[in-house]
N, C-alpha and C positions, 0 to 999 in steps of 0.2 A: 755692591760688588763692582759694578761698572765704573762708579766714581773712583774707586781705589785703583783700578787698572788704568783709567785715564790719568790719574794723578801720577802714577809711576811713569807712564809714557811721557807726560809733560816734563817731569824731572829729568828723565834720560835725554830728551831733546834739549833741555836747558844746559845740561852738561856738555853735549856736543857743541852747542853754540859757544860755551865758555872755552872749550878746548880750541875752537876755531879762532876765538879772539886772542887767546894766549899765543897761538901760532903766528898770528898777524902782528903781535906786539913788537917783535924784532924788526919787522919791515916798517912799522910806523916810526920806530926810533931811527932806523936807517934813512927814512924819507926826510927827516929833518936836516940831514947833511946834503941832500940833493938841492939842485937849483930850481926845480919846478914847484912853485908854491901851490898852484892849483891842484896838482896831483896830491900833494901832502894834505891839503884841506879835505879833498874828496875821500881819500883813503882813510883818514882819521875819523871823519864823520860816519862813514860806512861801517867802520869797525865798532864805533861806540853805539851805533844803532843796533848792531847784532848783539852787543852786550846788554842793552836795554831789553831787547826781545828775550834774551836768556833769563834775565831777572823776572820779567813778567811771567814767563812759562814756569819758572821755579816757584814763584809765589802762588800761581794758580794750582800747580801740582800739590803744594803743601796744603792749600785750602781744600782741595778735593780729598786729601788723605786724612784730614783732621776729623776726629770723631765728633759728631754733633750730639749733644744730650737730648734724650727723649723728653717730650713734654709730659709732665705728670698732672693728672686731673685730681687724684685723690692721694692723701698722705699714705695710704696703705700700699700704694704701688711702688713705694721707695724700696721695699724689700725685694720686689721682683726684678728690679734693674740692678 
């Protein structure tokens, strides 16, 4: 039960990170028109790091939500599951 709650929390956090990345996308595109190249590189790398963190949280959340099959010792236990 705790795994499922943590999985849902991680997926919600990943969606928040993705929304933050989508919000910054217009600023990244606008930074290409500016003259400061250092600002552009830093802003772009920081935005993509947040996107990678969101993907990691999403995969971790899905992993925690996935049902794991129970190990069966005897063939008669198949009917019980």
